[in-house]
C-alpha positions in Angstrom: -115.4 -9.8 -234.0 -115.5 -13.0 -236.1 -113.2 -15.8 -235.2 -111.0 -17.6 -237.6 -113.3 -20.7 -237.5 -116.3 -18.6 -238.4 -114.5 -17.0 -241.4 -113.4 -20.4 -242.7 -116.7 -22.2 -242.2 -119.1 -19.6 -243.5 -117.7 -16.4 -245.0 -115.3 -18.1 -247.5 -117.8 -20.5 -249.0 -118.7 -18.2 -252.0 -115.0 -17.6 -252.7 -114.3 -21.4 -252.7 -117.1 -22.0 -255.2 -115.6 -19.4 -257.4 -112.2 -20.9 -257.1 -113.6 -24.4 -258.0 -115.3 -23.0 -261.0 -112.2 -21.3 -262.3 -110.0 -24.3 -261.7 -112.5 -26.6 -263.3 -112.7 -24.4 -266.4 -108.9 -24.0 -266.6 -108.5 -27.7 -266.3 -110.9 -28.3 -269.2 -109.0 -25.7 -271.3 -105.6 -27.3 -270.5 -106.8 -30.8 -271.5 -108.3 -29.5 -274.8 -105.2 -27.5 -275.5 -103.0 -30.5 -274.9 -105.3 -32.8 -276.9 -105.2 -30.4 -279.9 -101.6 -29.4 -279.8 -99.9 -32.5 -278.3 -97.3 -30.0 -276.8 -96.7 -28.3 -280.2 -97.4 -25.0 -281.9 -101.1 -24.2 -281.8 -101.0 -21.1 -283.9 -102.4 -23.0 -286.9 -105.3 -24.7 -285.1 -108.6 -23.1 -284.3 -110.3 -25.9 -282.4 -110.3 -23.9 -279.1 -112.4 -21.1 -280.7 -115.5 -23.2 -280.0 -115.1 -22.7 -276.2 -115.3 -18.8 -276.4 -119.0 -18.6 -275.9 -118.9 -21.0 -272.9 -116.1 -19.1 -271.3 -117.8 -15.7 -271.7 -121.0 -17.1 -270.1 -119.1 -18.1 -266.9 -116.8 -15.0 -266.7 -119.5 -12.7 -265.2 -120.2 -15.1 -262.3 -116.5 -15.7 -261.7 -115.8 -11.9 -261.5 -118.6 -11.5 -258.9 -117.2 -14.3 -256.8 -113.7 -13.0 -257.2 -114.8 -9.6 -255.8 -116.3 -11.4 -252.8 -113.1 -13.3 -252.3 -111.1 -10.0 -252.4 -113.3 -8.4 -249.8 -113.0 -11.4 -247.5 -109.2 -11.5 -247.9 -109.0 -7.9 -246.9 -110.9 -8.6 -243.7 -108.6 -11.5 -242.9 -105.5 -9.5 -243.6 -106.7 -6.7 -241.4 -107.3 -9.1 -238.5 -103.8 -10.6 -239.0 -102.2 -7.1 -239.0 -104.0 -6.2 -235.7 -102.7 -9.4 -234.1 -99.1 -8.8 -235.5 -99.0 -5.1 -234.5 -98.1 -6.0 -230.9 -95.1 -8.1 -232.1 -92.7 -6.3 -234.4 -90.9 -9.5 -235.4 -94.1 -11.2 -236.3 -95.3 -8.2 -238.3 -92.1 -8.1 -240.2 -92.3 -11.8 -241.0 -95.8 -11.4 -242.2 -94.8 -8.6 -244.5 -91.9 -10.6 -245.9 -94.1 -13.6 -246.5 -96.8 -11.5 -248.3 -94.1 -10.0 -250.5 -92.6 -13.4 -251.4 -96.0 -14.8 -252.3 -96.9 -11.9 -254.5 -99.7 -10.6 -252.2 -98.0 -7.2 -251.4 -97.5 -4.2 -253.7 -94.1 -4.2 -255.5 -92.4 -1.1 -256.9 -89.2 -0.9 -258.8 -87.6 -0.5 -262.3 -89.0 -2.9 -264.9 -90.4 -3.5 -268.4 -93.8 -3.7 -270.0 -94.2 -5.9 -273.1 -97.3 -5.3 -275.3 -98.5 -7.9 -277.8 -101.2 -7.0 -280.3 -103.0 -8.7 -283.2 -102.1 -7.9 -286.8 -104.1 -5.1 -288.4 -107.4 -6.1 -290.1 -106.8 -7.4 -293.6 -103.1 -8.0 -293.0 -101.2 -9.8 -295.8 -97.7 -11.1 -296.1 -95.2 -8.3 -295.7 -92.1 -10.0 -297.2 -91.5 -11.8 -300.5 -91.8 -15.5 -300.4 -94.0 -15.6 -297.3 -97.3 -17.4 -297.8 -100.5 -15.5 -297.3 -101.7 -15.7 -293.6 -104.4 -17.8 -292.2 -106.6 -16.2 -289.5 -104.6 -17.9 -286.8 -101.4 -16.3 -288.1 -102.8 -12.9 -287.3 -103.7 -13.2 -283.6 -102.0 -13.5 -280.3 -102.0 -17.1 -278.8 -101.6 -18.7 -275.4 -98.1 -19.8 -276.4 -97.0 -16.2 -277.1 -98.1 -14.9 -273.7 -96.7 -17.8 -271.9 -93.4 -17.3 -273.6 -93.2 -13.7 -272.5 -94.1 -14.6 -268.9 -91.6 -17.5 -268.8 -88.8 -15.3 -270.2 -89.4 -12.6 -267.7 -89.2 -15.0 -264.8 -86.1 -16.5 -266.3 -84.6 -13.0 -266.5 -84.9 -12.6 -262.7 -88.2 -10.7 -262.4 -89.2 -10.0 -258.8 -92.9 -9.9 -259.8 -95.0 -10.2 -263.0 -98.4 -8.7 -263.9 -100.5 -9.7 -266.9 -103.0 -7.0 -267.8 -104.2 -5.7 -264.4 -103.6 -8.9 -262.4 -100.5 -9.9 -260.4 -99.3 -13.5 -261.1 -98.6 -15.9 -258.2 -97.4 -19.5 -258.0 -100.8 -20.9 -258.9 -101.6 -18.5 -261.8 -102.1 -20.0 -265.3 -102.2 -18.0 -268.5 -104.8 -19.7 -270.8 -106.3 -18.6 -274.1 -109.5 -19.6 -275.8 -109.2 -18.5 -279.4 -108.3 -14.9 -279.2 -109.5 -14.4 -275.6 -107.3 -14.5 -272.5 -108.7 -16.3 -269.5 -106.7 -15.3 -266.4 -107.8 -16.2 -262.8 -111.5 -16.2 -263.8 -111.5 -13.0 -265.9 -111.6 -12.5 -269.6 -109.4 -10.1 -271.6 -109.0 -9.1 -275.2 -105.9 -7.8 -277.0 -103.8 -5.8 -276.9 -102.2 -7.8 -274.0 -99.6 -6.2 -271.6 -97.2 -8.1 -269.4 -95.2 -6.0 -266.8 -92.3 -7.1 -264.7 -90.3 -5.6 -262.0 -86.6 -6.4 -262.1 -83.2 -5.5 -263.7 -84.1 -4.1 -267.1 -81.0 -5.3 -268.9 -81.5 -8.9 -267.6 -85.2 -8.8 -268.5 -84.4 -7.6 -272.1 -81.7 -10.2 -272.5 -84.1 -13.0 -271.4 -86.7 -11.9 -273.9 -84.1 -11.8 -276.7 -82.8 -15.3 -275.8 -86.2 -17.0 -275.8 -86.6 -19.5 -278.7 -90.4 -19.2 -278.5 -90.2 -15.4 -278.8 -87.8 -15.6 -281.7 -90.5 -17.6 -283.5 -93.1 -15.0 -282.5 -90.8 -12.3 -284.0 -91.0 -14.1 -287.3 -94.8 -13.5 -287.4 -94.2 -9.9 -286.4 -91.9 -9.5 -289.5 -94.1 -11.6 -291.8 -97.6 -10.4 -290.9 -97.4 -7.4 -288.7 -98.2 -8.8 -285.2 -97.6 -6.2 -282.6 -94.5 -6.3 -280.3 -93.3 -3.4 -278.0 -91.0 -3.4 -275.0 -91.0 -0.3 -272.8 -88.8 0.5 -269.9 -90.6 1.6 -266.7 -88.8 3.4 -264.0 -90.4 2.9 -261.6 -93.4 0.8 -262.0 -95.8 -0.5 -259.3 -97.4 -3.9 -259.4 -100.5 -4.5 -257.2 -100.6 -7.4 -254.8 -102.6 -10.4 -255.8 -106.2 -10.1 -254.4 -107.8 -13.5 -255.3 -108.1 -16.8 -253.4 -104.8 -18.6 -252.6 -106.1 -22.1 -251.7 -104.4 -24.8 -253.8 -106.8 -27.2 -255.4 -105.5 -30.4 -256.8 -106.8 -33.8 -258.0 -106.1 -37.1 -256.3 -106.4 -40.6 -257.8 -109.5 -42.6 -256.8 -109.2 -45.5 -254.5 
């Protein structure tokens, strides 16, 4: 049986490399997004589209490293469960901590929000609305972030984007019309699922100023928006690396 020191010094090295690559790329995207938008609406700017090819080149390697990290996490969790099995209080504390961190499966009532691009060749749907630019017809980072933020504000117990559970270090980033989430790439339609009180979640979606702006594009150009109740729905536990990486000022 491997000791904790052996796992940390040798087995986790590939996963750490993957985590570094993901955070480095996410940091680059964040800087470019801020530089382009200055905190404003990026729907009418296509500067980030140039990064799509670079992101796709790195995605395959990141997915392989993510799979290795998931396997190693499973080994560590099994060792922890074996140690905790002899102590019911410790086992219960471990389960509660895993649930609070988003590492355990979560089941309950909830909602799924689906966002889709406008149909090909879409034009203005209402009188007086200008004809759309290409960026008016696609889902952007700001739209997905608005959905996620609204669901958390509505008391969500857990949130999943596409097939991945979000945790405290998760970042929803888009490059053009592509979602980059925890080292993996996704294309629309995009789904965001939350477990929580359905009435509160709906109210939070309706109250979001950013989503009211998105609804204007739904009405003007036919962007997709659908909210479905799920009773029950099960969110998987997060399976990637959990180490927090951060920058420090140089001496």
